VEXDREN-2710 file (C-alpha; in Angstrom, 1 decimal):
% VEXDREN-2710
k/r/px/py/pz
1/MET/149.7/162.0/115.3
2/SER/153.4/162.1/114.4
3/ILE/155.3/159.2/112.7
4/TRP/157.0/158.3/116.0
5/GLN/153.7/158.3/117.9
6/GLN/152.3/155.9/115.2
7/LEU/155.4/153.7/115.4
8/PHE/155.5/153.2/119.2
9/THR/152.1/151.7/119.8
10/ARG/150.9/148.4/121.2
11/ARG/149.7/147.3/117.7
12/MET/153.1/147.9/116.2
13/LEU/154.7/145.9/119.1
14/ILE/152.4/143.0/118.2
15/CYS/153.6/143.3/114.6
16/VAL/157.1/142.8/115.9
17/PHE/156.1/139.5/117.4
18/THR/154.0/138.3/114.4
19/GLY/157.0/139.1/112.1
20/PHE/159.6/137.3/114.3
21/THR/157.6/134.1/114.8
22/SER/156.6/134.0/111.1
23/GLY/160.2/134.5/109.8
24/LEU/162.0/132.0/112.0
25/PRO/160.8/128.7/110.4
26/LEU/161.1/130.1/106.9
27/TYR/164.7/131.3/107.4
28/LEU/165.5/128.0/109.0
29/LEU/164.4/126.3/105.7
30/PHE/166.3/128.9/103.6
31/ASN/169.5/129.2/105.5
32/LEU/170.1/126.6/108.2
33/VAL/168.9/123.5/106.4
34/PRO/171.0/124.2/103.2
35/ALA/174.1/125.0/105.3
36/TRP/173.5/121.8/107.3
37/LEU/173.2/119.7/104.1
38/ARG/176.1/121.4/102.4
39/SER/178.4/120.9/105.4
40/GLU/177.5/117.2/105.4
41/HIS/178.5/117.0/101.7
42/VAL/175.1/116.9/100.1
43/ASP/175.3/118.0/96.4
44/LEU/173.9/121.3/95.2
45/LYS/171.3/119.7/93.0
46/THR/169.8/117.9/95.9
47/ILE/169.9/121.0/98.1
48/GLY/168.2/123.0/95.3
49/LEU/165.5/120.3/95.0
50/PHE/164.8/120.8/98.7
51/ALA/163.1/124.0/97.7
52/LEU/160.2/121.8/96.6
53/ILE/159.4/120.9/100.2
54/GLN/158.2/124.5/100.6
55/PHE/155.1/123.8/98.5
56/PRO/152.7/124.5/101.5
57/TYR/153.6/128.2/101.2
58/THR/152.4/128.0/97.6
59/TRP/149.2/126.0/98.2
60/LYS/148.2/127.3/101.6
61/PHE/145.1/129.1/100.2
62/ILE/143.6/125.7/99.7
63/TRP/143.1/125.1/103.5
64/SER/143.0/128.8/104.5
65/PRO/139.1/128.8/104.4
66/LEU/139.2/126.3/107.3
67/LEU/140.9/128.9/109.4
68/ASP/138.4/131.6/108.4
69/ARG/135.4/129.3/109.1
70/TYR/136.4/127.3/112.2
71/ALA/137.7/128.4/115.6
72/LEU/139.6/126.0/117.9
73/PRO/138.0/125.4/121.4
74/VAL/140.5/127.7/123.1
75/LEU/141.7/131.3/122.5
76/GLY/139.4/132.1/119.6
77/ARG/139.5/132.0/115.8
78/ARG/142.9/133.6/115.1
79/ARG/144.8/133.0/118.4
80/GLY/143.9/129.3/118.7
81/TRP/145.4/128.5/115.3
82/MET/148.4/130.7/116.0
83/LEU/149.2/128.8/119.3
84/LEU/148.6/125.3/117.8
85/THR/151.0/125.8/114.9
86/GLN/153.6/127.5/117.0
87/LEU/153.7/124.6/119.4
88/GLY/154.0/122.2/116.5
89/LEU/156.8/124.2/115.0
90/LEU/158.8/124.1/118.2
91/ALA/158.5/120.3/118.4
92/VAL/159.4/119.7/114.7
93/ILE/162.4/122.0/114.7
94/ALA/163.8/120.5/117.9
95/ALA/163.5/117.0/116.5
96/MET/164.9/117.6/113.0
97/GLY/168.6/117.7/114.0
98/ALA/168.5/114.2/115.4
99/PHE/168.8/112.8/111.9
100/SER/171.8/112.5/109.6
101/PRO/171.8/114.0/106.0
102/GLN/174.0/111.0/104.9
103/THR/171.6/108.3/106.0
104/ASP/168.2/109.9/106.7
105/LEU/167.8/112.4/103.9
106/GLN/164.2/111.2/103.1
107/THR/163.2/111.5/106.8
108/ILE/164.8/115.0/106.9
109/ALA/162.8/115.9/103.8
110/LEU/159.6/114.7/105.5
111/PHE/160.2/116.7/108.6
112/ALA/161.1/119.8/106.6
113/THR/157.8/119.4/104.6
114/LEU/155.9/119.2/107.9
115/LEU/157.7/122.2/109.2
116/ALA/156.8/124.1/106.0
117/PHE/153.1/123.0/106.4
118/LEU/153.0/124.2/110.0
119/SER/154.8/127.4/109.1
120/ALA/152.4/128.2/106.2
121/THR/149.4/127.5/108.4
122/GLN/150.8/129.8/111.1
123/ASP/151.3/132.5/108.4
124/ILE/147.6/132.2/107.4
125/ALA/146.5/132.9/111.0
126/LEU/149.2/135.6/111.7
127/ASP/148.4/137.5/108.4
128/ALA/144.7/137.4/109.1
129/TYR/145.2/138.5/112.7
130/ARG/147.5/141.4/111.6
131/ARG/145.1/142.6/108.8
132/GLU/142.2/142.7/111.3
133/LEU/144.4/144.4/114.0
134/LEU/145.6/147.3/111.8
135/SER/143.5/150.1/110.4
136/ASP/143.8/150.9/106.7
137/THR/146.0/153.9/107.4
138/GLU/148.4/151.7/109.5
139/LEU/148.9/149.0/106.9
140/GLY/152.1/150.5/105.4
141/LEU/153.9/151.1/108.7
142/GLY/152.5/148.0/110.4
143/ASN/153.5/145.7/107.7
144/SER/157.0/147.3/107.5
145/VAL/157.4/146.6/111.2
146/HIS/156.3/143.0/110.6
147/VAL/158.7/142.6/107.7
148/ASN/161.6/144.1/109.8
149/ALA/160.9/141.6/112.6
150/TYR/160.6/138.9/110.0
151/ARG/164.1/139.7/108.8
152/ILE/165.5/140.0/112.4
153/ALA/164.2/136.4/112.9
154/GLY/166.6/135.4/110.2
155/LEU/169.5/136.3/112.5
156/VAL/168.8/133.2/114.6
157/PRO/169.1/130.3/112.0
158/GLY/171.2/132.4/109.6
159/SER/173.8/133.7/112.1
160/LEU/173.5/132.4/115.7
161/SER/172.8/128.8/114.6
162/LEU/175.6/128.8/112.1
163/ILE/178.1/130.0/114.6
164/LEU/176.9/127.4/117.1
165/ALA/177.3/124.7/114.4
166/ASP/181.1/125.3/114.4
167/HIS/181.1/124.4/118.1
168/LEU/178.1/122.1/118.9
169/PRO/176.6/119.0/117.2
170/TRP/173.8/119.7/114.8
171/ASN/171.1/118.1/117.1
172/MET/171.9/120.7/119.8
173/VAL/171.9/123.5/117.2
174/PHE/168.3/122.6/116.2
175/MET/167.1/122.4/119.8
176/VAL/168.5/125.8/120.6
177/THR/166.9/127.2/117.4
178/ALA/163.5/125.7/118.3
179/LEU/163.4/127.7/121.6
180/PHE/163.1/130.9/119.7
181/MET/159.5/130.0/118.9
182/LEU/158.6/130.7/122.5
183/PRO/158.2/134.5/122.1
184/GLY/155.4/133.7/119.5
185/VAL/153.8/131.3/121.9
186/ALA/153.8/134.0/124.6
187/MET/152.3/136.6/122.2
188/SER/149.4/134.2/121.2
189/LEU/148.6/133.7/124.9
190/LEU/148.7/137.4/125.8
191/VAL/147.1/139.4/123.0
192/SER/143.3/139.8/122.6
193/GLU/141.3/138.3/119.7
194/PRO/140.3/140.8/117.0
195/HIS/136.6/141.0/115.9
196/ARG/136.8/143.2/112.8
197/ALA/134.5/141.0/110.6
198/ALA/132.1/138.2/111.3
199/PRO/133.3/134.8/110.3
200/PRO/131.7/133.0/107.3
201/LYS/128.5/131.1/108.3
202/THR/129.3/128.0/106.2
203/LEU/132.3/126.3/104.8
204/ARG/131.0/126.9/101.3
205/GLU/130.8/130.7/102.0
206/ALA/134.4/130.6/103.4
207/VAL/135.6/128.9/100.2
208/VAL/133.6/130.6/97.4
209/GLU/133.0/134.2/98.5
210/PRO/136.7/135.3/98.9
211/PHE/137.4/134.4/95.2
212/HIS/134.1/135.8/94.0
213/GLU/134.6/139.1/95.7
214/PHE/138.1/139.5/94.4
215/ILE/137.2/138.7/90.8
216/THR/134.1/140.9/90.7
217/ARG/135.7/143.8/92.5
218/GLN/137.1/145.3/89.3
219/GLY/136.7/142.6/86.8
220/TRP/138.6/139.6/85.4
221/GLN/141.3/141.6/83.7
222/SER/142.2/143.6/86.8
223/ALA/142.2/140.5/88.9
224/LEU/144.6/138.6/86.5
225/LEU/147.0/141.6/86.3
226/ILE/147.2/141.7/90.1
227/LEU/147.8/138.0/90.3
228/ALA/150.5/138.2/87.6
229/PHE/152.2/141.1/89.5
230/LEU/152.2/139.1/92.8
231/LEU/153.8/136.2/90.9
232/PHE/156.6/138.2/89.2
233/TYR/157.5/141.2/91.5
234/LYS/159.8/139.2/93.8
235/LEU/160.9/136.5/91.3
236/GLY/164.4/137.8/90.5
237/ASP/165.2/138.7/94.1
238/SER/163.8/135.4/95.5
239/MET/165.8/133.3/93.0
240/CYS/169.0/135.4/93.6
241/THR/169.1/134.4/97.3
242/ALA/167.7/130.9/96.9
243/LEU/171.2/129.3/97.4
244/ALA/172.9/132.3/99.1
245/THR/174.5/130.2/101.9
246/PRO/176.0/127.6/99.6
247/PHE/177.1/130.4/97.3
248/TYR/179.1/132.0/100.2
249/LEU/180.6/128.6/101.1
250/ASP/181.6/128.1/97.5
251/MET/183.3/131.5/97.4
252/GLY/185.5/130.3/100.3
253/TYR/183.8/131.9/103.3
254/SER/183.5/129.8/106.5
255/LYS/180.3/129.3/108.4
256/THR/181.5/131.7/111.1
257/ASP/182.3/134.3/108.4
258/ILE/178.8/133.9/107.1
259/GLY/177.3/134.0/110.6
260/LEU/179.2/137.1/111.7
261/ILE/179.6/139.1/108.5
262/ALA/177.1/138.1/105.8
263/LYS/174.0/137.7/108.0
264/ASN/174.6/140.8/110.1
265/ALA/175.5/142.9/107.0
266/GLY/172.3/141.6/105.5
267/LEU/170.1/142.0/108.5
268/TRP/170.6/145.6/109.6
269/PRO/170.3/147.2/106.1
270/ALA/167.1/145.2/105.7
271/VAL/165.8/146.4/109.0
272/ILE/166.7/150.0/108.2
273/GLY/165.3/149.6/104.7
274/GLY/162.1/148.2/106.0
275/LEU/161.6/150.9/108.6
276/LEU/162.4/153.7/106.2
277/GLY/160.1/152.0/103.7
278/GLY/157.2/152.1/106.2
279/ILE/157.9/155.8/107.0
280/TRP/158.3/156.8/103.4
281/MET/155.0/155.0/102.5
282/LEU/153.2/157.3/104.9
283/LYS/154.4/160.2/102.7
284/ILE/154.4/158.9/99.2
285/GLY/151.9/156.1/99.3
286/ILE/152.1/152.4/98.4
287/ASN/152.1/152.7/94.6
288/ARG/155.1/155.0/94.4
289/ALA/156.9/153.0/97.0
290/LEU/156.5/149.9/94.8
291/TRP/158.2/151.8/91.9
292/LEU/161.1/153.3/93.9
293/PHE/161.8/150.4/96.1
294/GLY/161.5/147.9/93.2
295/ILE/164.2/149.7/91.3
296/VAL/166.6/149.5/94.2
297/GLN/165.7/145.8/94.7
298/VAL/166.4/145.0/91.0
299/LEU/169.7/146.9/90.9
300/SER/171.0/145.3/94.1
301/ILE/171.1/141.9/92.4
302/VAL/174.1/143.1/90.3
303/GLY/176.3/143.0/93.4
304/PHE/176.0/139.2/93.6
305/ALA/177.1/138.9/90.0
306/TRP/180.1/141.1/90.7
307/LEU/181.1/139.0/93.8
308/ALA/180.7/135.8/91.8
309/THR/183.2/137.0/89.2
310/LYS/185.9/136.7/91.9
311/GLY/185.4/133.0/92.2
312/HIS/186.6/130.8/95.1
313/GLN/189.0/132.6/97.3
314/ALA/191.6/130.5/99.0
315/GLU/192.3/133.1/101.7
316/ILE/189.7/135.4/103.2
317/GLY/191.0/138.6/104.6
318/ALA/189.5/142.0/105.6
319/THR/189.1/143.1/101.9
320/GLN/187.1/139.9/101.1
321/LEU/184.9/140.4/104.2
322/ILE/184.2/144.0/103.3
323/ASN/183.3/143.1/99.8
324/LEU/180.9/140.5/101.0
325/ALA/179.4/142.9/103.6
326/TRP/178.8/145.6/100.9
327/VAL/177.2/143.3/98.5
328/ILE/174.9/141.7/101.0
329/GLY/174.1/145.0/102.7
330/LEU/173.0/146.6/99.4
331/GLU/170.9/143.7/98.4
332/ALA/169.3/143.5/101.9
333/PHE/168.4/147.2/101.8
334/GLY/166.7/146.8/98.5
335/VAL/164.8/143.7/99.7
336/GLY/163.9/145.6/103.0
337/VAL/162.2/148.5/101.3
338/GLY/160.8/146.4/98.4
339/THR/159.2/143.8/100.7
340/ALA/157.7/146.4/102.9
341/ALA/155.8/147.9/100.0
342/PHE/155.0/144.5/98.6
343/VAL/153.4/143.2/101.8
344/ALA/151.5/146.5/102.3
345/PHE/150.1/146.1/98.7
346/ILE/149.0/142.6/99.5
347/ALA/147.3/143.7/102.7
348/ARG/145.6/146.6/100.9
349/THR/144.3/144.3/98.3
350/THR/142.5/142.0/100.8
351/HIS/138.9/142.4/101.8
352/PRO/138.4/142.5/105.6
353/ALA/135.5/140.0/105.5
354/TYR/137.8/137.3/103.8
355/THR/141.1/138.2/105.3
356/ALA/142.7/134.7/105.9
357/THR/141.7/133.2/102.5
358/GLN/142.6/136.2/100.3
359/PHE/145.8/137.0/102.2
360/ALA/146.8/133.3/101.8
361/LEU/145.9/133.3/98.1
362/PHE/148.0/136.4/97.4
363/THR/151.0/135.3/99.5
364/SER/150.8/131.8/98.0
365/LEU/151.2/133.3/94.6
366/ALA/154.2/135.3/95.8
367/ALA/155.7/132.1/97.1
368/VAL/155.4/130.2/93.7
369/PRO/158.8/131.6/92.4
370/ARG/160.8/130.6/95.5
371/THR/159.2/127.1/95.6
372/PHE/159.3/126.0/92.0
373/MET/161.8/128.3/90.2
374/ASN/164.2/128.1/93.2
375/ALA/164.2/124.3/92.9
376/THR/166.0/124.8/89.6
377/ALA/168.6/127.1/91.0
378/GLY/171.1/124.3/91.9
379/TYR/170.8/122.9/88.4
380/LEU/171.2/126.3/86.7
381/VAL/174.3/127.1/88.8
382/GLU/176.0/123.8/87.8
383/GLN/175.1/124.5/84.1
384/ILE/176.0/128.2/83.7
385/GLY/178.0/129.1/86.9
386/TRP/177.2/131.6/89.6
387/THR/177.9/134.8/87.6
388/TRP/175.5/134.1/84.7
389/PHE/172.9/132.7/87.2
390/PHE/172.8/136.1/89.0
391/TRP/172.4/138.0/85.6
392/LEU/169.5/135.6/84.9
393/CYS/168.0/136.6/88.2
394/PHE/168.4/140.3/87.2
395/ALA/166.5/139.7/83.9
396/LEU/163.7/137.8/85.7
397/ALA/163.1/140.8/88.0
398/LEU/162.1/143.1/85.1
399/PRO/158.6/141.8/84.2
400/GLY/157.3/142.5/87.7
401/MET/158.4/146.1/87.4
402/ALA/156.7/146.4/84.0
403/LEU/153.4/145.3/85.5
404/LEU/153.4/148.2/87.9
405/LEU/152.2/150.4/85.0
406/LYS/148.8/148.6/85.3
407/VAL/148.5/147.6/88.9
408/ALA/150.1/150.5/90.7
409/PRO/150.4/153.5/88.5
410/TRP/152.8/156.2/89.7
411/GLN/150.3/159.0/89.4
412/GLU/147.8/157.3/91.7
413/LYS/149.1/158.1/95.1
414/SER/147.2/155.4/97.0
415/ALA/147.5/155.2/100.8
END
């Protein structure tokens, strides 16, 4: 079967929907909420601390065994949880904009935490569904398609919603954004339930066996190296973009500039990078992809440091917009190819019998940097400035690359 025949299948189309509905709430927390708070004159330290509300992404492995063990009364074990969380996300997003950052900051933090919890729970179900849907040979391409759609979802809160915010009140902006959860709802209703592995018979089995299997598969040392790699591989990149929208605003760009230029320049290179990454992985394997794409990902951080040296620009002309587009585009391409390989590695590392719990554990570890380290980003920027902050991100990206020597050796061309 040719690459194009593998790409245009029903399973790959489903991966488009899983990626879009998974990415929308996360990008809302990353892009729209910080822009909303900053435009309402909330200080950078407080915005940075808002990263702590994303703790459900880090701890979702704690309740993931419940999704492995129990099925809801309708739609089955995977689809039932998918639908329930998607309906909850739609309601929470629509309601959030009714509050004022000046007077209701604690309530906004509560709603954002609930949004993160529902989003993390949805990710448990979607990741497990996708792992059970795809064959082992489809993991690289299927997860690349998922990551592409994930990034495309960022166009809604990161571009459309920001543009609307220049013309509509914030409560209307959040209501419009919430409606983009409906494609995910439709997917959950229309797809069939996968039955690749039997569910655990007891809650104890659902909790204990996924960890026991992972640790005993190749021993403690191998397990710890893999966990360390998952923790560090995306650390520098994640921290680099933690306050991206406030950074653009501080450089003098308007919300419309960010919506039209930065987000589109960031989206399409990421999409192209993700698609090329999936195709290249069919040829070179996941291990070598992690090396090559990781190098691009690390080097692309330098562009942000260069842009930061220019400082706040009183007038934004064509040159400034082109500079921004190049910097964001390069970083996005690096993230596109790097994330495609990273997610494929995570999927390959899971055991089909314990998909939800192991996938949740691995992606939770990957979320640790953006939850806890990113919470310090605002403080660091105010202490050392934007330029040195981005060089720090560059340095933090290097340990993850070094761990590839152990967890994904170049000479082992794994599928």
